[in-house]
OpenMM code with the backbone's topology and positions (N, CA, C; nanometers):
from openmm import Vec3, app, unit

residues = "MET LYS PHE LYS ILE THR VAL VAL LYS ARG PHE GLU PRO LYS ASP VAL ILE GLY ARG ASP PHE TYR LEU PRO SER GLY LYS LYS ILE VAL LYS CYS ASP LEU LYS GLU GLY GLU SER PHE ILE SER ILE ASP GLY ASN ILE PRO GLU GLY PHE CYS ASN ALA ALA TRP ALA ALA ILE TYR PRO SER ILE LYS MET PHE ARG PHE GLY GLY ASN TYR PRO ALA PHE GLU PRO GLY THR ALA TYR THR THR CYS PRO ASP GLY ILE ARG PRO VAL SER PHE LYS LEU GLU LYS ILE GLU ASN".split()
positions = [
    Vec3(-1.6442, -2.3485, -0.2340),
    Vec3(-1.6954, -2.2547, -0.2034),
    Vec3(-1.5674, -2.0908, -0.2024),
    Vec3(-1.6896, -1.9864, -0.2435),
    Vec3(-1.6036, -1.9225, -0.2961),
    Vec3(-1.6154, -1.7773, -0.2157),
    Vec3(-1.5551, -1.6723, -0.1622),
    Vec3(-1.5747, -1.6033, -0.0933),
    Vec3(-1.5055, -1.4536, -0.1693),
    Vec3(-1.5757, -1.3708, -0.1929),
    Vec3(-1.5270, -1.2017, -0.2237),
    Vec3(-1.4788, -1.1906, -0.1081),
    Vec3(-1.3976, -1.0735, -0.1010),
    Vec3(-1.3366, -1.0365, 0.0116),
    Vec3(-1.2625, -0.8103, -0.0380),
    Vec3(-1.3496, -0.7987, -0.0333),
    Vec3(-1.3291, -0.6398, -0.0491),
    Vec3(-1.2722, -0.5596, 0.0369),
    Vec3(-1.2115, -0.4943, 0.0108),
    Vec3(-1.1066, -0.3473, 0.1077),
    Vec3(-1.1901, -0.2718, 0.0698),
    Vec3(-1.3008, -0.2220, 0.2289),
    Vec3(-1.3592, -0.1148, 0.2429),
    Vec3(-1.3097, 0.0003, 0.2652),
    Vec3(-1.1673, 0.0480, 0.3825),
    Vec3(-1.1109, 0.1070, 0.4150),
    Vec3(-0.9647, 0.0881, 0.5018),
    Vec3(-0.9053, 0.2220, 0.3949),
    Vec3(-0.7073, 0.1704, 0.4751),
    Vec3(-0.7036, 0.2932, 0.5809),
    Vec3(-0.6870, 0.2627, 0.6238),
    Vec3(-0.5970, 0.3992, 0.7828),
    Vec3(-0.4917, 0.3998, 0.7969),
    Vec3(-0.3875, 0.5306, 0.8510),
    Vec3(-0.3445, 0.5655, 0.8396),
    Vec3(-0.2542, 0.5490, 0.9327),
    Vec3(-0.1383, 0.5744, 1.0068),
    Vec3(-0.1414, 0.5808, 1.1583),
    Vec3(-0.1416, 0.7232, 1.2289),
    Vec3(-0.2009, 0.8464, 1.1197),
    Vec3(-0.3322, 0.8978, 1.2143),
    Vec3(-0.3857, 0.8749, 1.2918),
    Vec3(-0.5143, 0.8128, 1.1534),
    Vec3(-0.6225, 0.7983, 1.1676),
    Vec3(-0.6149, 0.6710, 1.3091),
    Vec3(-0.5244, 0.6388, 1.3391),
    Vec3(-0.5391, 0.5274, 1.4884),
    Vec3(-0.4292, 0.6361, 1.6016),
    Vec3(-0.3676, 0.6463, 1.5539),
    Vec3(-0.2631, 0.7028, 1.6833),
    Vec3(-0.2247, 0.8584, 1.7136),
    Vec3(-0.3096, 0.8900, 1.5986),
    Vec3(-0.3573, 1.0433, 1.6041),
    Vec3(-0.1937, 1.1444, 1.5710),
    Vec3(-0.1457, 1.0763, 1.5521),
    Vec3(0.0204, 1.1118, 1.4469),
    Vec3(0.0932, 1.0277, 1.3864),
    Vec3(0.1685, 1.0633, 1.3005),
    Vec3(0.3150, 1.0233, 1.1809),
    Vec3(0.3467, 0.9448, 1.3120),
    Vec3(0.4119, 0.7893, 1.2179),
    Vec3(0.4845, 0.6723, 1.2990),
    Vec3(0.5473, 0.6496, 1.1897),
    Vec3(0.7315, 0.7155, 1.2423),
    Vec3(0.8207, 0.6395, 1.1520),
    Vec3(0.8746, 0.4680, 1.1870),
    Vec3(0.9992, 0.4621, 1.1085),
    Vec3(1.0346, 0.3199, 1.1322),
    Vec3(1.1281, 0.4051, 1.2001),
    Vec3(1.2814, 0.2697, 1.2553),
    Vec3(1.3642, 0.3431, 1.3331),
    Vec3(1.5001, 0.4223, 1.1624),
    Vec3(1.4920, 0.3108, 1.1046),
    Vec3(1.5456, 0.3638, 0.9584),
    Vec3(1.4903, 0.5405, 0.9214),
    Vec3(1.3195, 0.5683, 0.9946),
    Vec3(1.3388, 0.7254, 0.9616),
    Vec3(1.2811, 0.7394, 0.8460),
    Vec3(1.2073, 0.6648, 0.8065),
    Vec3(1.1306, 0.6195, 0.6536),
    Vec3(0.9370, 0.6680, 0.7194),
    Vec3(0.9242, 0.7413, 0.6467),
    Vec3(0.7723, 0.7552, 0.7323),
    Vec3(0.6085, 0.6074, 0.6837),
    Vec3(0.5609, 0.5692, 0.7511),
    Vec3(0.4830, 0.4186, 0.7917),
    Vec3(0.3781, 0.4875, 0.6557),
    Vec3(0.3172, 0.4587, 0.5758),
    Vec3(0.1741, 0.5144, 0.5206),
    Vec3(0.0749, 0.3715, 0.5485),
    Vec3(-0.0260, 0.3967, 0.4426),
    Vec3(-0.1400, 0.2774, 0.4323),
    Vec3(-0.0888, 0.1944, 0.3798),
    Vec3(-0.1349, 0.0913, 0.3806),
    Vec3(-0.1385, -0.0513, 0.2978),
    Vec3(-0.1245, -0.0528, 0.1509),
    Vec3(-0.0325, -0.0752, 0.1369),
    Vec3(-0.0511, -0.0790, -0.0316),
    Vec3(-0.2089, -0.1069, -0.0932),
    Vec3(-0.2470, -0.2020, -0.0128),
    Vec3(-0.4398, -0.2128, -0.0367),
    Vec3(-0.4416, -0.1243, -0.1288),
    Vec3(-0.6151, -0.1318, -0.2185),
    Vec3(-0.6575, -0.0447, -0.2362),
    Vec3(-0.7922, -0.0090, -0.2412),
    Vec3(-0.8885, 0.0510, -0.1811),
    Vec3(-0.9881, 0.0754, -0.1352),
    Vec3(-1.0776, 0.0477, -0.2456),
    Vec3(-1.2140, -0.0184, -0.2746),
    Vec3(-1.2418, -0.0717, -0.3511),
    Vec3(-1.2458, -0.2017, -0.4144),
    Vec3(-1.1056, -0.2488, -0.4173),
    Vec3(-0.9891, -0.3417, -0.4536),
    Vec3(-1.0755, -0.4912, -0.4413),
    Vec3(-1.1163, -0.5895, -0.4842),
    Vec3(-1.1476, -0.7225, -0.4362),
    Vec3(-1.1072, -0.8354, -0.5034),
    Vec3(-1.0825, -0.9600, -0.3839),
    Vec3(-1.0003, -1.1003, -0.4063),
    Vec3(-1.1107, -1.1976, -0.4105),
    Vec3(-1.0613, -1.2725, -0.4953),
    Vec3(-1.1501, -1.3945, -0.4388),
    Vec3(-1.0657, -1.5846, -0.3500),
    Vec3(-1.1662, -1.6079, -0.2571),
    Vec3(-1.1205, -1.6769, -0.2181),
    Vec3(-1.1942, -1.8322, -0.2569),
    Vec3(-1.0955, -1.9160, -0.2951),
    Vec3(-1.1824, -2.0369, -0.3273),
    Vec3(-1.0961, -2.1604, -0.2795),
    Vec3(-1.2597, -2.2231, -0.2201),
    Vec3(-1.1958, -2.3155, -0.1302),
    Vec3(-1.1388, -2.2968, 0.0266),
    Vec3(-1.1333, -2.1796, 0.0807),
    Vec3(-1.0409, -2.1658, 0.1868),
    Vec3(-0.9213, -2.1040, 0.1462),
    Vec3(-0.8779, -2.1363, 0.0441),
    Vec3(-0.7682, -2.0586, 0.0097),
    Vec3(-0.7173, -1.8928, 0.0514),
    Vec3(-0.6195, -1.8540, 0.0952),
    Vec3(-0.5890, -1.7280, 0.0377),
    Vec3(-0.5405, -1.6787, -0.0887),
    Vec3(-0.6281, -1.5666, -0.1493),
    Vec3(-0.6078, -1.5369, -0.2618),
    Vec3(-0.4565, -1.5186, -0.3410),
    Vec3(-0.4527, -1.5466, -0.4744),
    Vec3(-0.3121, -1.4658, -0.4553),
    Vec3(-0.3082, -1.2960, -0.4236),
    Vec3(-0.1173, -1.3009, -0.3856),
    Vec3(-0.0899, -1.1329, -0.4010),
    Vec3(-0.2095, -1.1192, -0.2209),
    Vec3(-0.2498, -1.1462, -0.1755),
    Vec3(-0.3381, -1.1408, -0.0879),
    Vec3(-0.2439, -1.1246, 0.0648),
    Vec3(-0.2876, -1.0258, 0.1343),
    Vec3(-0.1816, -1.0037, 0.2855),
    Vec3(-0.1940, -1.1033, 0.3379),
    Vec3(-0.0607, -1.1863, 0.3970),
    Vec3(-0.1027, -1.3080, 0.4632),
    Vec3(-0.1755, -1.2898, 0.6608),
    Vec3(-0.1083, -1.1223, 0.6921),
    Vec3(-0.2004, -1.1223, 0.7985),
    Vec3(-0.2970, -1.0735, 0.8222),
    Vec3(-0.3723, -0.9955, 0.7551),
    Vec3(-0.4901, -0.9644, 0.6667),
    Vec3(-0.5912, -1.0769, 0.6728),
    Vec3(-0.5653, -1.2313, 0.6144),
    Vec3(-0.5798, -1.3208, 0.5851),
    Vec3(-0.6171, -1.4166, 0.7038),
    Vec3(-0.4728, -1.4202, 0.7859),
    Vec3(-0.5097, -1.4431, 0.9415),
    Vec3(-0.6699, -1.4633, 1.0225),
    Vec3(-0.6180, -1.3023, 1.0021),
    Vec3(-0.7628, -1.1681, 1.0839),
    Vec3(-0.9015, -1.2583, 1.0234),
    Vec3(-0.9176, -1.2898, 0.8238),
    Vec3(-1.0319, -1.3670, 0.7529),
    Vec3(-1.0815, -1.4846, 0.7966),
    Vec3(-0.9710, -1.5071, 0.7830),
    Vec3(-0.9450, -1.7195, 0.7403),
    Vec3(-1.0764, -1.7492, 0.8797),
    Vec3(-1.0878, -1.7041, 1.0378),
    Vec3(-1.1805, -1.7720, 1.1011),
    Vec3(-1.2710, -1.7201, 1.0880),
    Vec3(-1.3492, -1.5978, 1.0234),
    Vec3(-1.4664, -1.5811, 0.9437),
    Vec3(-1.5842, -1.7271, 0.8399),
    Vec3(-1.4341, -1.7285, 0.7821),
    Vec3(-1.4222, -1.8195, 0.6384),
    Vec3(-1.4678, -1.9412, 0.5969),
    Vec3(-1.4204, -1.9637, 0.7850),
    Vec3(-1.4102, -2.0902, 0.8042),
    Vec3(-1.5372, -2.1467, 0.8773),
    Vec3(-1.6616, -1.9916, 0.9416),
    Vec3(-1.7174, -1.9851, 1.0295),
    Vec3(-1.8525, -2.0427, 0.9262),
    Vec3(-1.8328, -1.9953, 0.8494),
    Vec3(-1.9002, -1.9035, 0.6521),
    Vec3(-1.9186, -2.1286, 0.6285),
    Vec3(-1.8227, -2.1303, 0.6296),
    Vec3(-1.7885, -2.2730, 0.5408),
    Vec3(-1.8454, -2.3852, 0.6237),
    Vec3(-1.9051, -2.3252, 0.7255),
    Vec3(-1.9285, -2.4772, 0.8536),
    Vec3(-2.1268, -2.3950, 0.8698),
    Vec3(-2.1633, -2.3254, 0.7727),
    Vec3(-2.2818, -2.3221, 0.8430),
    Vec3(-2.3469, -2.2777, 0.8934),
    Vec3(-2.1939, -2.1446, 0.9673),
    Vec3(-2.2718, -2.0114, 1.0468),
    Vec3(-2.2493, -1.8756, 1.0272),
    Vec3(-2.2920, -1.8188, 1.0694),
    Vec3(-2.3503, -1.6385, 1.0364),
    Vec3(-2.3103, -1.5752, 1.1196),
    Vec3(-2.2890, -1.4780, 1.1080),
    Vec3(-2.2990, -1.3725, 1.2522),
    Vec3(-2.4131, -1.3126, 1.2581),
    Vec3(-2.5372, -1.2664, 1.3675),
    Vec3(-2.5862, -1.2220, 1.3476),
    Vec3(-2.6380, -1.0524, 1.3515),
    Vec3(-2.5528, -0.9700, 1.3542),
    Vec3(-2.5137, -0.8549, 1.2984),
    Vec3(-2.5212, -0.8225, 1.1940),
    Vec3(-2.5202, -0.9122, 1.0490),
    Vec3(-2.5046, -0.9012, 0.9885),
    Vec3(-2.5504, -1.0134, 0.8355),
    Vec3(-2.6301, -0.9527, 0.7080),
    Vec3(-2.6444, -1.0511, 0.6696),
    Vec3(-2.6318, -1.1983, 0.5787),
    Vec3(-2.6687, -1.2676, 0.5948),
    Vec3(-2.6131, -1.4299, 0.6615),
    Vec3(-2.5408, -1.3782, 0.4526),
    Vec3(-2.3855, -1.4950, 0.5351),
    Vec3(-2.2709, -1.4878, 0.4075),
    Vec3(-2.1910, -1.3624, 0.3733),
    Vec3(-2.2333, -1.2804, 0.4852),
    Vec3(-2.1377, -1.1378, 0.5300),
    Vec3(-2.0936, -1.1338, 0.6407),
    Vec3(-1.9585, -1.0593, 0.6525),
    Vec3(-1.8945, -1.0137, 0.7508),
    Vec3(-1.7857, -0.8847, 0.7089),
    Vec3(-1.7778, -0.7483, 0.8563),
    Vec3(-1.6471, -0.6946, 0.8289),
    Vec3(-1.6083, -0.7446, 0.8931),
    Vec3(-1.4124, -0.6803, 0.9030),
    Vec3(-1.3246, -0.8083, 0.9933),
    Vec3(-1.2327, -0.6945, 0.9165),
    Vec3(-1.1032, -0.7310, 1.0214),
    Vec3(-1.0310, -0.5395, 1.0206),
    Vec3(-0.8656, -0.6516, 1.0585),
    Vec3(-0.7623, -0.6054, 0.9347),
    Vec3(-0.6497, -0.6851, 0.9547),
    Vec3(-0.5795, -0.6374, 1.0915),
    Vec3(-0.5062, -0.6683, 1.1989),
    Vec3(-0.4092, -0.6483, 1.2727),
    Vec3(-0.3402, -0.6133, 1.3247),
    Vec3(-0.2939, -0.5594, 1.1815),
    Vec3(-0.2274, -0.3513, 1.2009),
    Vec3(-0.2110, -0.2784, 1.3040),
    Vec3(-0.1654, -0.2700, 1.3958),
    Vec3(-0.2545, -0.1668, 1.4680),
    Vec3(-0.2107, -0.0367, 1.4282),
    Vec3(-0.1088, -0.0014, 1.3154),
    Vec3(-0.0427, 0.1168, 1.3331),
    Vec3(-0.1544, 0.1813, 1.1849),
    Vec3(-0.1926, 0.0887, 1.1009),
    Vec3(-0.2588, 0.0768, 0.9124),
    Vec3(-0.3000, -0.0001, 0.8897),
    Vec3(-0.4983, -0.0476, 0.9452),
    Vec3(-0.5194, -0.1264, 0.9593),
    Vec3(-0.6539, -0.0928, 0.8442),
    Vec3(-0.6422, -0.2223, 0.8121),
    Vec3(-0.7408, -0.2234, 0.7554),
    Vec3(-0.8615, -0.2817, 0.7087),
    Vec3(-1.0107, -0.2449, 0.7282),
    Vec3(-1.0279, -0.2979, 0.6748),
    Vec3(-1.2266, -0.3695, 0.5535),
    Vec3(-1.2855, -0.5071, 0.6012),
    Vec3(-1.2758, -0.5603, 0.4833),
    Vec3(-1.4060, -0.6124, 0.5141),
    Vec3(-1.4747, -0.6574, 0.3752),
    Vec3(-1.6197, -0.6665, 0.3217),
    Vec3(-1.5388, -0.8402, 0.3118),
    Vec3(-1.6441, -0.8892, 0.4232),
    Vec3(-1.7016, -1.0420, 0.3229),
    Vec3(-1.7581, -1.1015, 0.3228),
    Vec3(-1.8282, -1.1500, 0.1787),
    Vec3(-1.9039, -1.2428, 0.1597),
    Vec3(-1.8889, -1.3896, 0.0602),
    Vec3(-1.9864, -1.4758, 0.0763),
    Vec3(-2.0065, -1.5539, 0.0706),
    Vec3(-2.0341, -1.5584, -0.0982),
    Vec3(-1.9678, -1.6359, -0.2026),
    Vec3(-2.0004, -1.6344, -0.2665),
    Vec3(-2.1490, -1.7855, -0.3085),
    Vec3(-2.2790, -1.7630, -0.3465),
    Vec3(-2.3858, -1.8909, -0.3628),
    Vec3(-2.2900, -1.9605, -0.4782),
    Vec3(-2.2660, -2.0306, -0.5048),
    Vec3(-2.2586, -2.0941, -0.6779),
    Vec3(-2.3808, -2.1679, -0.7383),
] * unit.nanometer
topology = app.Topology()
chain = topology.addChain("A")
for resn in residues:
    res = topology.addResidue(resn, chain)
    for name in ("N", "CA", "C"):
        topology.addAtom(name, app.Element.getBySymbol(name[0]), res)
């Protein structure tokens, strides 16, 4: 079973907490390195190469649900939207089950 994961939107700290945010080193935290519109393919419930582990942890429960025949009532069957758990610079994703 395959799934397409598409980056829908990236956020920066100003979008989330209303101000810039800095590491203790003084380096400014910027948007995640993923690019809007970028897509990844998950095969048989495995993390795609180069995909963020934290984002995968947020997406995987939806993949598992689809693999067992479930769906979200608010979305088209086989489709979900989810967000990574980064509280400073989250990323929203669209998840689509790919029919073989």
